[in-house]
Steps between C-alpha positions, in 0.01 A plus 500: 500500500652832397248752627411625835132398453598147416402491135711361223497637141462235247566577138414239227643512150449249208846397399375337178309617185194318366402436135170384361351456162161610347339430165410804303378307195545178302358288234225254607634144552856631580671308768774664701733211587765687692666828569872539576726775619847428337829593654390610846676474827322264730729528804667784671579675824356792686528623851212647690555656830376793709657754272290374197245786491276355222498302180709777319781415743515138379772399246568138405832350393432213255693177545542198286423493134188622327224248432157485344191532704235292337127528585270219385163647399304252279191717473274541200290799379206518574467193720753594757592856398308793357602863433641671808536159677775436733738248334721439803669637801601686701844339494783622736807610306837637612533872426753543219593698191315379187731696268850356525679641187491824314166621367601394146619150605212286641682171496548501887156642578219301659242368264153331549430203285149385443401167354148453373292280282214622279234279341428739212196327351327501839399136505687418822679229309872550516574368154844570362374695192291747698716537826747780542748439780698823545783602741565873500730720707472870596755723669377605836713815542299682235227555763692513832873470554506371866305294744513698821441364850144572626338540156265282301540466121180394312592387142191538271541289205331546145514178309215600257690478164725198440639675188675773704711522809357470848405828648505581863501775752600502863310659785716574809352568843632493850451170671284592787417249784 
């Protein structure tokens, strides 16, 4: 007890960030098989003590090598998902830089890979001639360059046109208990 009245101040901070996924739009009968963050640090070190005032005072030091963080989804539109549906999450992630090279060089940057299958004739029969199985990657840093401790990152995915790249936007909000 540090005060004359016997009370103790208690300060709580979230040392991690969270990510989640939401579907903006997609073709009918499209199945999202999995989503993967590529080349992220999954381990690291941080010290929290009485001098850590809030989440802004938290900094992580990654350790080990980068890995992929794969999230199995296996959900189909519209049976399991519909527009503005939550795909998955929240998932705890270690705060880290998403942009690791120069702005021109994206080879070291974190990407999201999405694997999905689409029954394009709508007969729910996954025949080889009418099934499109695609794996596409998008660079994460285009929307946000860091995951910060105490924040939630909602990735809103647009899978509506299989002939173009995947579109997305990220909403960032404080992670409030």
